[in-house]
N, C-alpha and C positions, 0 to 999 in steps of 0.2 A: 617205702616201709625204712623205719630207724633202724641203726645198725646196733647191735650189741655194744655196751659201754666199753667191754674189755677189746673191742676193736677201734674205739676212737681214743684219741691222744689229745692232749691239750701240750703245747708246746710256749711255755713262756719263755722269754729272751729267746725268740726265734730267730733273730739275725736275718743272713741273707738265706737260712734254710739248711744249715749244718746237720741238725738232727731231721726236721720235717721232711726233708726229700727222701732221707734213707728208709723212714718209716712208710711212707707213701710208695717209694719205688722198689723196696727190698724186702721189707718187714711185712708187707700185707696189712698194713692198717687200712680200716675202711674209710677213715676220715680223720684229719687232723686241723685243730684249732691252732694257728700259729699267732703268737701274740708279740708285738714287737712296737715300740715308739718311734726310733730312728727313721727318719723319712729317707735316707739314703738306703738303709737296709731295706725298707719296706719296698722300695723300687726294685732292688736287686731280688728280694724274695719272691715279688710278683711275677718278675722277668723268669726266675729260675723255675717256679712252678708250672708255669706255662710252657717253657722250653723242654719240660718233663712231661708233658701231657697229663698232668695230675689236678689240674685246675678245678676240676668237678668234684674233687675229694678232698680240699683243702679250704679252709675259711679263714683268711686274713684279718686279724683284730687290732687296728690302728691304735695306740695310745697305751696309757697306763696299765700295767700288769694287774695291778690291785683291781682295779675298775672292771678289766676285762675278765678276771676271774670270778669275779663275783657273778657275772652274768652266766658263767659256764659251769656253776656249781652242779655238781652231779651228772654231768654230760659225759666225762671220760673215765675209765678206770685207770688210766696212766696218766701222770703229769711229769713232764721233761722239765727239768731245770738245768738248762746248759749255759750258765752265766760262769765265765772264768775271771778270776780265779776261785770265787765261791757265791756260790747261789745261795748261801744260809739265809740271807736277809729274805728270800723268797718262801721258805719252807713254811710260814704260817699261811701265805696265800694259797700255795699249793693244797 
């Protein structure tokens, strides 16, 4: 069965899982769609998700956030934009 949107999260700029993992491990998110383009970060994110035993509740989307976000419209109630120093350029995508 599908989860309520309020329990699903889209994490743009997921990196190695800085926010993805706390959502899954500690905050009770039913599912996180983690979006990232960097190959090294993707490899680390996949390892970290597996190491924490939450791979069944996380979908990793490799590639450009604009393209990933377009396929995820309406999937989640919460969108995380954890890009430092500013995620402002990603606001229209979210």
